[in-house]
C-alpha positions as CSV (number, residue, x, y, z in Angstrom):
1,X,36.8,-22.6,-61.4
2,X,35.6,-21.2,-64.9
3,X,34.1,-24.1,-66.2
4,X,32.4,-25.4,-63.0
5,X,30.7,-21.7,-62.8
6,X,30.1,-21.7,-66.5
7,X,27.9,-25.4,-66.1
8,X,25.8,-23.5,-63.4
9,X,23.8,-21.6,-65.7
10,X,25.2,-22.6,-69.5
11,X,22.3,-24.6,-70.0
12,X,19.5,-21.8,-69.0
13,X,19.0,-20.9,-72.5
14,X,19.1,-23.7,-74.3
15,X,16.9,-25.7,-72.3
16,X,13.9,-25.0,-74.6
17,X,16.0,-26.1,-77.4
18,X,16.9,-29.3,-75.7
19,X,12.9,-30.3,-74.8
20,X,11.9,-29.5,-77.8
21,X,14.9,-32.0,-79.3
22,X,14.2,-34.8,-76.6
23,X,10.5,-34.2,-75.9
24,X,11.5,-34.2,-72.4
25,X,9.2,-30.5,-71.3
26,X,8.2,-33.0,-67.6
27,X,12.2,-33.2,-66.9
28,X,13.4,-29.8,-68.0
29,X,13.9,-28.7,-64.6
30,X,16.1,-31.8,-64.2
31,X,18.7,-30.2,-66.4
32,X,19.6,-27.5,-63.9
33,X,18.7,-29.0,-60.6
34,X,20.6,-32.5,-61.3
35,X,23.9,-30.6,-61.5
36,X,23.2,-28.2,-58.2
37,X,21.7,-31.2,-56.0
38,X,25.0,-32.8,-56.4
39,X,27.2,-29.6,-56.2
40,X,25.3,-29.6,-52.6
41,X,25.5,-32.9,-51.7
42,X,29.6,-33.6,-52.4
43,X,30.5,-30.6,-50.6
44,X,31.1,-32.5,-47.7
45,X,32.8,-35.6,-49.0
46,X,35.5,-33.2,-51.0
47,X,36.2,-31.4,-48.3
48,X,37.6,-34.6,-46.3
49,X,39.1,-35.4,-49.0
50,X,41.1,-32.7,-48.9
51,X,41.8,-32.7,-45.4
52,X,42.9,-36.3,-45.2
53,X,44.4,-37.0,-48.0
54,X,47.2,-35.5,-50.1
55,X,45.6,-32.2,-52.2
56,X,47.1,-32.5,-55.6
57,X,45.4,-36.1,-55.7
58,X,42.3,-35.1,-54.5
59,X,42.0,-32.0,-57.1
60,X,42.9,-33.8,-60.3
61,X,40.4,-36.5,-59.1
62,X,38.0,-33.7,-59.2
63,X,38.9,-32.7,-62.1
64,X,38.7,-36.2,-64.2
65,X,35.0,-36.9,-62.5
66,X,33.7,-33.3,-63.6
67,X,35.2,-33.9,-67.4
68,X,33.4,-37.0,-67.4
69,X,30.4,-35.8,-66.4
70,X,30.9,-33.1,-69.4
71,X,31.8,-35.7,-71.7
72,X,28.9,-38.0,-70.5
73,X,26.4,-34.6,-71.3
74,X,27.8,-33.8,-74.1
75,X,27.7,-36.7,-76.4
76,X,23.5,-37.9,-74.5
77,X,21.7,-39.6,-76.9
78,X,18.6,-38.5,-74.8
79,X,17.3,-36.5,-71.9
80,X,18.0,-39.1,-69.1
81,X,22.1,-39.5,-70.3
82,X,21.9,-35.8,-70.3
83,X,20.8,-35.6,-66.7
84,X,23.3,-38.3,-65.9
85,X,25.9,-36.1,-67.4
86,X,25.0,-33.7,-65.5
87,X,25.1,-35.4,-62.0
88,X,28.4,-36.9,-62.6
89,X,29.4,-32.9,-63.6
90,X,28.0,-31.8,-59.9
91,X,30.1,-34.5,-58.0
92,X,33.4,-33.8,-59.9
93,X,32.4,-29.5,-59.8
94,X,32.2,-30.1,-55.9
95,X,35.7,-30.9,-55.8
96,X,36.7,-28.6,-57.9
97,X,34.5,-25.2,-56.3
98,X,36.6,-26.0,-52.8
99,X,39.5,-27.4,-54.3
100,X,40.4,-24.5,-56.1
101,X,40.2,-22.0,-52.5
102,X,42.0,-24.8,-50.7
103,X,44.9,-24.7,-53.1
104,X,45.1,-20.8,-53.4
105,X,44.7,-20.9,-49.5
106,X,48.1,-23.2,-49.0
107,X,49.6,-21.5,-52.0
108,X,49.2,-18.1,-51.1
109,X,50.8,-15.4,-48.9
110,X,48.4,-14.1,-46.5
111,X,49.0,-10.7,-47.3
112,X,48.1,-11.2,-50.6
113,X,45.7,-13.8,-50.1
114,X,42.4,-10.9,-50.6
115,X,43.7,-10.0,-54.0
116,X,44.1,-13.3,-55.0
117,X,40.5,-14.4,-54.1
118,X,39.3,-11.2,-55.6
119,X,40.5,-12.2,-59.1
120,X,39.1,-15.8,-58.4
121,X,35.6,-14.0,-57.4
122,X,35.8,-12.4,-61.1
123,X,36.5,-15.1,-62.6
124,X,33.5,-17.3,-61.2
125,X,30.9,-14.6,-61.6
126,X,32.1,-13.9,-65.3
127,X,31.7,-17.3,-66.1
128,X,28.5,-18.5,-64.2
129,X,26.6,-15.2,-66.0
130,X,28.4,-15.9,-69.0
131,X,26.8,-19.6,-69.4
132,X,23.6,-18.4,-71.1
133,X,25.5,-16.5,-73.6
134,X,27.4,-19.4,-74.9
135,X,24.9,-21.6,-74.6
136,X,22.6,-19.6,-76.8
137,X,25.7,-19.4,-79.6
138,X,50.0,-27.8,-51.6
139,X,51.8,-30.9,-53.1
140,X,51.9,-33.0,-49.2
141,X,49.0,-33.4,-47.2
142,X,48.7,-34.4,-43.7
143,X,48.4,-37.7,-43.0
144,X,45.3,-40.1,-42.7
145,X,45.4,-42.7,-40.2
146,X,41.9,-43.8,-41.6
147,X,41.4,-47.9,-42.8
148,X,39.4,-48.7,-45.4
149,X,36.7,-49.4,-42.9
150,X,36.6,-46.4,-41.6
151,X,36.4,-44.4,-44.8
152,X,32.2,-44.6,-45.2
153,X,32.0,-42.9,-42.0
154,X,35.0,-41.1,-42.6
155,X,33.4,-38.9,-45.4
156,X,29.8,-39.3,-43.7
157,X,28.7,-41.9,-47.2
158,X,25.5,-42.2,-45.3
159,X,24.9,-38.8,-44.8
160,X,25.7,-38.0,-48.4
161,X,23.2,-40.3,-49.3
162,X,20.4,-39.2,-47.4
163,X,21.1,-35.7,-48.6
164,X,20.4,-36.8,-52.4
165,X,17.2,-38.9,-51.4
166,X,16.1,-35.9,-50.1
167,X,16.5,-33.5,-52.5
168,X,15.5,-35.5,-55.6
169,X,11.8,-36.5,-53.5
170,X,12.1,-32.3,-53.2
171,X,13.0,-31.9,-56.8
172,X,10.3,-34.4,-57.9
173,X,7.8,-33.2,-56.4
174,X,8.8,-29.3,-57.5
175,X,9.0,-31.1,-61.0
176,X,5.5,-32.6,-61.2
177,X,3.3,-30.9,-58.8
178,X,1.0,-28.9,-60.0
179,X,2.0,-29.3,-63.5
180,X,1.4,-33.2,-64.0
181,X,0.5,-34.9,-61.0
182,X,-2.2,-32.9,-58.8
183,X,-0.7,-31.5,-55.6
184,X,-3.4,-33.4,-53.3
185,X,-2.0,-36.8,-55.1
186,X,-0.6,-39.6,-53.2
187,X,2.4,-39.2,-55.6
188,X,3.1,-35.3,-54.1
189,X,1.9,-36.1,-50.6
190,X,4.1,-39.5,-50.3
191,X,7.1,-37.5,-51.8
192,X,6.7,-34.7,-49.3
193,X,6.1,-37.1,-46.4
194,X,9.4,-38.9,-47.8
195,X,11.4,-35.7,-48.1
196,X,10.2,-34.9,-44.8
197,X,11.0,-37.8,-43.0
198,X,14.7,-37.7,-44.4
199,X,15.4,-34.7,-43.5
200,X,14.7,-35.4,-40.3
201,X,16.6,-39.1,-40.1
202,X,19.8,-36.6,-41.6
203,X,19.4,-34.2,-39.0
204,X,19.5,-36.7,-36.2
205,X,22.5,-38.7,-38.1
206,X,24.9,-35.6,-38.6
207,X,24.3,-34.4,-34.9
208,X,25.1,-38.0,-33.5
209,X,28.5,-38.4,-35.7
210,X,30.1,-35.6,-34.5
211,X,33.2,-34.8,-36.2
212,X,32.6,-37.0,-38.8
213,X,29.2,-35.7,-40.0
214,X,29.3,-34.4,-43.3
215,X,28.4,-30.6,-41.3
216,X,30.2,-30.9,-38.9
217,X,28.0,-29.5,-35.4
218,X,31.0,-27.9,-34.1
219,X,32.1,-25.7,-37.2
220,X,28.4,-25.2,-37.8
221,X,27.4,-24.2,-34.9
222,X,29.3,-20.7,-34.8
223,X,27.6,-17.7,-35.4
224,X,29.3,-16.3,-38.3
225,X,29.4,-19.3,-40.2
226,X,26.0,-20.6,-39.4
227,X,25.0,-16.7,-40.8
228,X,27.1,-17.3,-43.8
229,X,25.2,-20.8,-44.4
230,X,21.6,-19.2,-44.0
231,X,22.7,-15.9,-46.4
232,X,24.3,-18.7,-48.8
233,X,21.3,-20.6,-48.9
234,X,18.7,-17.6,-49.5
235,X,21.1,-15.2,-51.7
236,X,22.0,-17.9,-54.1
237,X,18.5,-19.3,-54.6
238,X,17.5,-15.9,-55.5
239,X,20.1,-15.1,-57.8
240,X,19.9,-18.7,-59.9
241,X,16.0,-17.8,-60.2
242,X,16.9,-14.7,-61.4
243,X,19.3,-15.5,-63.9
244,X,17.0,-18.8,-65.1
245,X,14.2,-17.1,-65.8
246,X,15.9,-14.0,-67.5
247,X,16.4,-16.1,-70.7
248,X,13.1,-17.8,-70.8
249,X,11.3,-13.8,-70.7
250,X,13.4,-12.3,-73.3
251,X,12.5,-15.8,-75.7
252,X,8.6,-16.2,-74.5
253,X,7.6,-12.5,-73.9
254,X,9.9,-11.0,-76.4
255,X,10.2,-13.5,-79.4
256,X,14.0,-13.1,-79.1
257,X,16.3,-16.1,-80.1
258,X,18.1,-18.4,-77.7
259,X,21.5,-16.3,-78.3
260,X,19.3,-12.9,-78.5
261,X,18.5,-14.0,-75.6
262,X,21.9,-14.8,-73.9
263,X,23.3,-11.6,-75.0
264,X,20.8,-9.6,-73.6
265,X,21.8,-10.7,-70.5
266,X,25.2,-8.6,-71.0
267,X,24.6,-6.8,-68.6
268,X,24.8,-9.3,-66.3
269,X,27.7,-10.9,-67.0
270,X,30.0,-7.6,-66.7
271,X,28.0,-5.9,-63.8
272,X,28.5,-9.2,-61.2
273,X,32.3,-9.5,-62.7
274,X,33.4,-5.6,-62.1
275,X,31.7,-5.7,-59.0
276,X,32.5,-8.9,-57.4
277,X,36.8,-8.3,-58.0
278,X,35.7,-4.7,-56.4
279,X,34.3,-6.0,-54.0
280,X,36.8,-8.9,-52.7
281,X,39.5,-6.3,-52.8
282,X,37.3,-3.5,-50.7
283,X,36.5,-6.4,-48.0
284,X,40.5,-7.1,-47.8
285,X,41.1,-2.8,-47.0
286,X,38.2,-2.8,-44.6
287,X,37.7,-5.8,-43.0
288,X,34.4,-5.6,-41.8
289,X,32.5,-7.8,-44.1
290,X,28.5,-7.1,-42.8
291,X,28.4,-3.7,-44.3
292,X,28.5,-5.6,-47.5
293,X,26.3,-8.5,-47.1
294,X,23.8,-5.8,-46.0
295,X,24.5,-4.0,-49.0
296,X,24.8,-6.9,-51.4
297,X,21.7,-8.2,-50.7
298,X,19.9,-4.8,-50.7
299,X,20.7,-4.2,-54.3
300,X,19.6,-7.6,-55.2
301,X,16.0,-7.0,-53.4
302,X,15.5,-3.9,-55.0
303,X,17.2,-5.0,-58.8
304,X,14.7,-7.9,-58.9
305,X,11.7,-6.1,-57.6
306,X,12.1,-4.0,-60.5
307,X,12.6,-6.9,-62.7
308,X,9.2,-7.7,-61.3
309,X,7.7,-4.8,-63.5
310,X,9.2,-5.8,-66.6
311,X,6.7,-6.2,-69.3
312,X,6.8,-7.5,-73.4
313,X,7.3,-4.2,-74.8
314,X,9.7,-3.2,-71.9
315,X,12.2,-1.5,-74.0
316,X,16.6,-1.8,-73.3
317,X,17.0,0.6,-71.2
318,X,14.5,-1.1,-68.5
319,X,15.8,-4.3,-69.0
320,X,19.6,-3.5,-68.9
321,X,19.5,-0.9,-66.5
322,X,17.6,-3.6,-63.9
323,X,20.2,-6.4,-64.6
324,X,22.9,-4.1,-63.4
325,X,21.3,-2.9,-60.1
326,X,20.8,-6.5,-58.7
327,X,24.0,-7.7,-60.2
328,X,25.9,-5.0,-58.5
329,X,24.5,-6.8,-55.7
330,X,25.4,-10.6,-56.7
331,X,28.9,-9.0,-57.8
332,X,29.5,-7.4,-53.6
333,X,28.3,-10.9,-52.3
334,X,29.0,-13.6,-54.5
335,X,32.6,-14.8,-53.4
336,X,32.8,-12.8,-49.7
337,X,30.9,-16.0,-48.2
338,X,33.8,-18.0,-48.8
339,X,36.3,-15.2,-48.5
340,X,35.1,-14.6,-44.4
341,X,34.4,-18.6,-43.9
342,X,38.5,-19.1,-44.8
343,X,39.3,-15.8,-42.7
344,X,37.8,-17.2,-39.4
345,X,38.9,-20.7,-39.7
346,X,42.1,-22.5,-38.4
347,X,44.0,-23.9,-41.3
348,X,43.4,-27.2,-40.4
349,X,39.3,-26.8,-40.4
350,X,39.3,-24.6,-43.7
351,X,38.3,-26.9,-46.5
352,X,35.6,-28.4,-44.0
353,X,33.7,-25.0,-43.4
354,X,34.5,-23.7,-46.7
355,X,33.0,-26.9,-47.9
356,X,29.8,-26.2,-45.1
357,X,29.4,-22.8,-46.2
358,X,29.2,-24.2,-50.0
359,X,26.7,-26.6,-49.3
360,X,24.4,-24.5,-48.3
361,X,25.3,-21.9,-51.5
362,X,24.3,-25.2,-53.8
363,X,21.6,-26.4,-51.9
364,X,20.3,-22.7,-52.3
365,X,20.5,-23.0,-56.6
366,X,19.0,-26.6,-56.1
367,X,15.7,-25.3,-54.7
368,X,16.5,-22.0,-56.0
369,X,15.9,-23.2,-59.7
370,X,13.2,-26.6,-58.9
371,X,10.9,-24.2,-57.1
372,X,10.9,-21.3,-59.5
373,X,10.2,-23.2,-62.4
374,X,7.3,-25.4,-60.5
375,X,5.9,-22.1,-59.6
376,X,6.3,-20.3,-63.1
377,X,4.8,-24.1,-64.8
378,X,1.7,-23.8,-61.9
379,X,1.1,-19.8,-62.2
380,X,1.3,-20.2,-66.5
381,X,-1.0,-23.2,-66.8
382,X,-3.7,-21.9,-64.7
383,X,-3.6,-18.3,-67.0
384,X,-4.5,-20.2,-69.9
385,X,-8.6,-20.2,-70.6
386,X,-10.5,-22.7,-69.2
387,X,-12.4,-23.8,-72.4
388,X,-9.3,-25.9,-73.5
389,X,-8.8,-24.1,-76.9
390,X,-5.4,-23.7,-75.8
391,X,-3.8,-26.9,-74.3
392,X,-1.5,-26.8,-71.5
393,X,0.7,-29.5,-73.0
394,X,0.6,-27.9,-76.4
395,X,2.3,-25.1,-74.5
396,X,5.2,-26.4,-72.8
397,X,5.8,-28.8,-75.6
398,X,6.5,-26.0,-77.5
399,X,8.9,-24.2,-74.6
400,X,9.5,-20.6,-74.9
401,X,11.6,-20.5,-78.2
402,X,8.6,-22.3,-80.2
403,X,5.3,-20.4,-79.1
404,X,5.1,-18.0,-82.8
405,X,5.3,-21.4,-84.1
406,X,2.6,-23.5,-82.4
407,X,0.3,-20.2,-82.2
408,X,0.3,-19.0,-85.3
409,X,-3.2,-17.2,-84.5
410,X,-1.8,-13.2,-82.9
411,X,-4.8,-13.7,-80.5
412,X,-3.9,-17.3,-79.4
413,X,-0.5,-16.3,-79.2
414,X,-0.8,-12.9,-77.1
415,X,-3.3,-14.8,-74.4
416,X,-0.5,-17.7,-74.7
417,X,2.4,-14.9,-73.5
418,X,0.2,-13.0,-71.2
419,X,0.2,-16.4,-69.7
420,X,3.6,-17.1,-69.5
421,X,4.7,-13.5,-67.8
422,X,2.2,-14.3,-65.4
423,X,4.1,-17.4,-64.8
424,X,7.5,-15.4,-65.1
425,X,6.7,-12.8,-62.7
426,X,5.4,-15.4,-60.0
427,X,8.5,-16.8,-60.3
428,X,10.5,-13.4,-60.0
429,X,8.1,-12.9,-57.1
430,X,10.3,-16.4,-54.5
431,X,13.2,-14.5,-55.9
432,X,12.1,-11.2,-54.7
433,X,11.2,-12.9,-51.3
434,X,14.5,-14.9,-51.0
435,X,16.7,-11.5,-51.3
436,X,14.1,-10.0,-48.8
437,X,15.1,-12.9,-46.4
438,X,18.9,-12.6,-47.5
439,X,18.9,-9.2,-46.0
440,X,17.6,-9.8,-43.0
441,X,19.5,-12.9,-42.0
442,X,22.7,-10.0,-42.9
443,X,21.7,-8.0,-40.1
444,X,23.0,-11.0,-37.8
445,X,26.2,-11.3,-39.0
446,X,28.9,-10.4,-36.5
447,X,30.3,-6.7,-36.9
448,X,34.2,-8.2,-36.6
449,X,36.9,-7.7,-38.8
450,X,38.5,-10.1,-40.9
451,X,41.1,-8.3,-42.4
452,X,44.2,-10.1,-41.5
453,X,46.0,-8.0,-39.3
454,X,42.9,-7.4,-37.2
455,X,42.2,-10.8,-36.8
456,X,45.9,-11.7,-35.7
457,X,45.1,-9.2,-33.4
458,X,42.2,-10.4,-31.9
459,X,44.1,-14.2,-31.8
460,X,46.7,-12.7,-29.7
461,X,44.3,-10.9,-27.1
462,X,42.6,-14.0,-26.8
463,X,45.2,-16.1,-26.4
464,X,46.5,-13.3,-23.3
465,X,43.5,-13.8,-21.8
466,X,43.1,-17.2,-21.6
467,X,47.5,-17.5,-20.2
468,X,46.2,-14.7,-17.2
469,X,43.0,-17.1,-16.9
470,X,45.2,-20.3,-16.5
């Protein structure tokens, strides 16, 4: 869990250095999106694997795939190899994240589950926000009655393939639209049309698949699961759009090195870790999860709005305080969705339900990062002088760490930094908007307790009512 969460953000501060080394400015968005794309698309696959095959074998297989991807990424000689490695990491990481929660649910006593999840959430949040700093510097399962011929449908391979295709189309258009290709070009229009058609086909396929679907209609139609899924989609998109752009702000606007920019995100690391652990324990005591969703998303929205006000000369009090404010909210909600999803699920549906919630969480990460990168680059390019004396290609190729070297003239450097700030602020508006939507989604959450004794009482009451009417 620590390594998978670490890989979600470990590449953020290293992206400028990677693009400069590989001369791959046009592919920088893929370094994060390839990981999230596969992390989201294969959640259902691994959820079904844990349901129909021995948990130990499925979990070790997921770890093996993740480690293979890590090896490919570490030894990559060029940009395409790095992207492929990140994609393989995402495939394995999808199985590791869902597997950790599934294994814990089976080996932990119910009364200790919230505390154990609290520790897990602390590890997850610590490693996911520690990435920028480091980059700068049960044994038997339910028996499966499925033949090899049925496996593609059991795991909904067609649904996974369509999801991957749809996300690739979307990331491609967000990578190139307005940056290397005009939005009204045949290339961008074709990708958008293709994305829309694939999404429609995917929805129809999932609906007809029923229990064999990647996202099981019976489960996603439950109000709590649907709210958690939509909340995950928007909150995760907002969080990663913010985290991915903070190191760029420190490097491009304040002239810091990758390692120093990573150190300046320490407030995010510490605050998120502390409040994720505290939030997990609190939900175990209080039981009612809606107030945590509302409070967490409110803090994230306010903190993100304050980060938007940062300027190149902003002092440490501001960039530390604003990170703390947003990270209090992130910590409160970062693992809450999974805790609630497990608490409301039947044991047989637990891995599939958690997989569905995580699917939307990582879709949010994919779209959040890709869209924020596109917004920043589009606004950055449009903010450069129209006379052409400062080339957009020179700015993008320099990366956020090489601006002073590429533009030694102080007047030109000031113009470029100003353009970068406009791009960053536009990307942060995207983060604020997603956080605001997540708050609105939290208002639709059911006002029910997920505390163990409360759930038990509701279950017994429902069983008694059904017996009385029978």
